[in-house]
ZADO-1210 file (C-alpha; in nm, 4 decimals, padded with zeros to 6 digits):
<atoms>
<atom x="00.0000" y="00.0000" z="00.0000" code="UNK" pos="1"/>
<atom x="00.1072" y="00.3635" z="00.0184" code="UNK" pos="2"/>
<atom x="00.3385" y="00.5076" z="00.2804" code="UNK" pos="3"/>
<atom x="00.2222" y="00.8079" z="00.4811" code="UNK" pos="4"/>
<atom x="00.4625" y="01.0313" z="00.2906" code="UNK" pos="5"/>
<atom x="00.3216" y="00.9194" z="-00.0443" code="UNK" pos="6"/>
<atom x="-00.0359" y="00.9681" z="00.0788" code="UNK" pos="7"/>
<atom x="00.0546" y="01.3194" z="00.1939" code="UNK" pos="8"/>
<atom x="00.2169" y="01.3966" z="-00.1408" code="UNK" pos="9"/>
<atom x="-00.0851" y="01.2768" z="-00.3392" code="UNK" pos="10"/>
<atom x="-00.3186" y="01.4666" z="-00.1056" code="UNK" pos="11"/>
<atom x="-00.1250" y="01.7909" z="-00.1577" code="UNK" pos="12"/>
<atom x="-00.1407" y="01.7494" z="-00.5356" code="UNK" pos="13"/>
<atom x="-00.5134" y="01.6709" z="-00.5224" code="UNK" pos="14"/>
<atom x="-00.5847" y="01.9622" z="-00.2869" code="UNK" pos="15"/>
<atom x="-00.3991" y="02.2102" z="-00.5068" code="UNK" pos="16"/>
<atom x="-00.5820" y="02.0758" z="-00.8105" code="UNK" pos="17"/>
<atom x="-00.9215" y="02.1039" z="-00.6363" code="UNK" pos="18"/>
<atom x="-00.8540" y="02.4651" z="-00.5375" code="UNK" pos="19"/>
<atom x="-00.7542" y="02.5495" z="-00.8936" code="UNK" pos="20"/>
<atom x="-01.0496" y="02.3698" z="-01.0545" code="UNK" pos="21"/>
<atom x="-01.2974" y="02.5242" z="-00.8089" code="UNK" pos="22"/>
<atom x="-01.1686" y="02.8714" z="-00.8927" code="UNK" pos="23"/>
<atom x="-01.2034" y="02.8022" z="-01.2662" code="UNK" pos="24"/>
<atom x="-01.5560" y="02.6642" z="-01.2254" code="UNK" pos="25"/>
<atom x="-01.6555" y="02.9594" z="-01.0070" code="UNK" pos="26"/>
<atom x="-01.5157" y="03.2019" z="-01.2642" code="UNK" pos="27"/>
<atom x="-01.6976" y="03.0546" z="-01.5660" code="UNK" pos="28"/>
<atom x="-02.0112" y="02.8993" z="-01.4167" code="UNK" pos="29"/>
<atom x="-02.3487" y="03.0672" z="-01.4182" code="UNK" pos="30"/>
<atom x="-02.4551" y="03.2063" z="-01.0823" code="UNK" pos="31"/>
<atom x="-02.7496" y="02.9930" z="-00.9711" code="UNK" pos="32"/>
<atom x="-02.7820" y="03.1097" z="-00.6092" code="UNK" pos="33"/>
<atom x="-03.1327" y="03.2503" z="-00.6592" code="UNK" pos="34"/>
<atom x="-03.2586" y="02.9392" z="-00.8378" code="UNK" pos="35"/>
<atom x="-03.1065" y="02.6901" z="-00.5941" code="UNK" pos="36"/>
<atom x="-03.3076" y="02.5336" z="-00.3168" code="UNK" pos="37"/>
<atom x="-03.2166" y="02.5893" z="00.0418" code="UNK" pos="38"/>
<atom x="-02.9381" y="02.3738" z="00.1714" code="UNK" pos="39"/>
<atom x="-03.0414" y="02.1625" z="00.4691" code="UNK" pos="40"/>
<atom x="-02.7415" y="01.9367" z="00.5019" code="UNK" pos="41"/>
<atom x="-02.4261" y="02.0096" z="00.6924" code="UNK" pos="42"/>
<atom x="-02.1054" y="02.0704" z="00.5063" code="UNK" pos="43"/>
<atom x="-01.9003" y="01.7717" z="00.4013" code="UNK" pos="44"/>
<atom x="-01.6632" y="01.6493" z="00.6634" code="UNK" pos="45"/>
<atom x="-01.4292" y="01.5089" z="00.3990" code="UNK" pos="46"/>
<atom x="-01.2792" y="01.7506" z="00.1512" code="UNK" pos="47"/>
<atom x="-01.2873" y="01.6827" z="-00.2215" code="UNK" pos="48"/>
<atom x="-00.9152" y="01.6091" z="-00.2114" code="UNK" pos="49"/>
<atom x="-00.9637" y="01.3472" z="00.0621" code="UNK" pos="50"/>
<atom x="-01.2387" y="01.1751" z="-00.1352" code="UNK" pos="51"/>
<atom x="-01.0179" y="01.1773" z="-00.4443" code="UNK" pos="52"/>
<atom x="-00.7289" y="01.0358" z="-00.2417" code="UNK" pos="53"/>
<atom x="-00.9382" y="00.7486" z="-00.1044" code="UNK" pos="54"/>
<atom x="-01.0563" y="00.6593" z="-00.4561" code="UNK" pos="55"/>
<atom x="-00.6975" y="00.6684" z="-00.5865" code="UNK" pos="56"/>
<atom x="-00.5842" y="00.4489" z="-00.2961" code="UNK" pos="57"/>
<atom x="-00.8653" y="00.2032" z="-00.3717" code="UNK" pos="58"/>
<atom x="-00.7631" y="00.1684" z="-00.7347" code="UNK" pos="59"/>
<atom x="-00.4002" y="00.1132" z="-00.6344" code="UNK" pos="60"/>
<atom x="-00.4911" y="-00.1460" z="-00.3703" code="UNK" pos="61"/>
<atom x="-00.5702" y="-00.5113" z="-00.4265" code="UNK" pos="62"/>
<atom x="-00.9292" y="-00.4755" z="-00.3099" code="UNK" pos="63"/>
<atom x="-01.2067" y="-00.5520" z="-00.5567" code="UNK" pos="64"/>
<atom x="-01.4916" y="-00.3913" z="-00.3666" code="UNK" pos="65"/>
<atom x="-01.4867" y="-00.0259" z="-00.2625" code="UNK" pos="66"/>
<atom x="-01.7153" y="-00.0930" z="00.0324" code="UNK" pos="67"/>
<atom x="-01.4803" y="-00.3522" z="00.1804" code="UNK" pos="68"/>
<atom x="-01.1807" y="-00.1282" z="00.1162" code="UNK" pos="69"/>
<atom x="-01.3467" y="00.1676" z="00.2868" code="UNK" pos="70"/>
<atom x="-01.4824" y="-00.0248" z="00.5845" code="UNK" pos="71"/>
<atom x="-01.1943" y="-00.2662" z="00.6414" code="UNK" pos="72"/>
<atom x="-00.8893" y="-00.0649" z="00.5404" code="UNK" pos="73"/>
<atom x="-00.9580" y="00.3083" z="00.5480" code="UNK" pos="74"/>
<atom x="-01.1821" y="00.3058" z="00.8554" code="UNK" pos="75"/>
<atom x="-00.9418" y="00.0857" z="01.0507" code="UNK" pos="76"/>
<atom x="-00.5870" y="00.1499" z="00.9321" code="UNK" pos="77"/>
<atom x="-00.6089" y="00.5056" z="00.7994" code="UNK" pos="78"/>
<atom x="-00.7952" y="00.6620" z="01.0901" code="UNK" pos="79"/>
<atom x="-00.4909" y="00.8767" z="01.1668" code="UNK" pos="80"/>
<atom x="-00.4730" y="01.0068" z="00.8080" code="UNK" pos="81"/>
<atom x="-00.8476" y="01.0763" z="00.7822" code="UNK" pos="82"/>
<atom x="-00.9676" y="01.1799" z="01.1295" code="UNK" pos="83"/>
<atom x="-01.3078" y="01.3073" z="01.0084" code="UNK" pos="84"/>
<atom x="-01.4296" y="01.0065" z="00.8126" code="UNK" pos="85"/>
<atom x="-01.7927" y="00.9830" z="00.7143" code="UNK" pos="86"/>
<atom x="-02.0080" y="00.6723" z="00.6888" code="UNK" pos="87"/>
<atom x="-01.9762" y="00.4661" z="00.3731" code="UNK" pos="88"/>
<atom x="-02.3160" y="00.5747" z="00.2359" code="UNK" pos="89"/>
<atom x="-02.2182" y="00.9411" z="00.2662" code="UNK" pos="90"/>
<atom x="-01.8817" y="00.8662" z="00.1038" code="UNK" pos="91"/>
<atom x="-02.0617" y="00.7200" z="-00.1994" code="UNK" pos="92"/>
<atom x="-02.2662" y="01.0408" z="-00.2253" code="UNK" pos="93"/>
<atom x="-01.9492" y="01.2514" z="-00.2076" code="UNK" pos="94"/>
<atom x="-01.7921" y="01.0498" z="-00.4884" code="UNK" pos="95"/>
<atom x="-02.0461" y="01.1891" z="-00.7338" code="UNK" pos="96"/>
<atom x="-01.9205" y="01.5436" z="-00.6757" code="UNK" pos="97"/>
<atom x="-01.5617" y="01.4379" z="-00.7413" code="UNK" pos="98"/>
<atom x="-01.6075" y="01.2226" z="-01.0516" code="UNK" pos="99"/>
<atom x="-01.5186" y="01.4828" z="-01.3159" code="UNK" pos="100"/>
<atom x="-01.2342" y="01.6530" z="-01.1240" code="UNK" pos="101"/>
<atom x="-01.0882" y="01.3108" z="-01.0416" code="UNK" pos="102"/>
<atom x="-01.0897" y="01.2098" z="-01.4078" code="UNK" pos="103"/>
<atom x="-00.9088" y="01.5289" z="-01.5073" code="UNK" pos="104"/>
<atom x="-00.6656" y="01.4954" z="-01.2144" code="UNK" pos="105"/>
<atom x="-00.5716" y="01.1395" z="-01.3101" code="UNK" pos="106"/>
<atom x="-00.5295" y="01.2366" z="-01.6745" code="UNK" pos="107"/>
<atom x="-00.2996" y="01.5265" z="-01.5791" code="UNK" pos="108"/>
<atom x="-00.0841" y="01.3653" z="-01.3098" code="UNK" pos="109"/>
<atom x="-00.0692" y="00.9963" z="-01.3976" code="UNK" pos="110"/>
</atoms>
């Protein structure tokens, strides 16, 4: 698996990429604040970069099932690296927000 140093390096790259892509999207996207519904949910406890990192770690691991990887490896062995983990169901919801940036990130850096 990855060492802590490698995980930190990938996280820094992903975080910088997320900040850059968010600024580009904010600059060119249409302002939909008036048309949007009220937000009832709390903010994400995992950042986009952390979600991207977990998905990258899953694809580099030998696990076949994301659920088993998340529950048996990340939740147990990576608790120190991800202190604010969410439940698996919430993690699956967060993946949807990261799908396009993750694809671009992997294309750029791998």
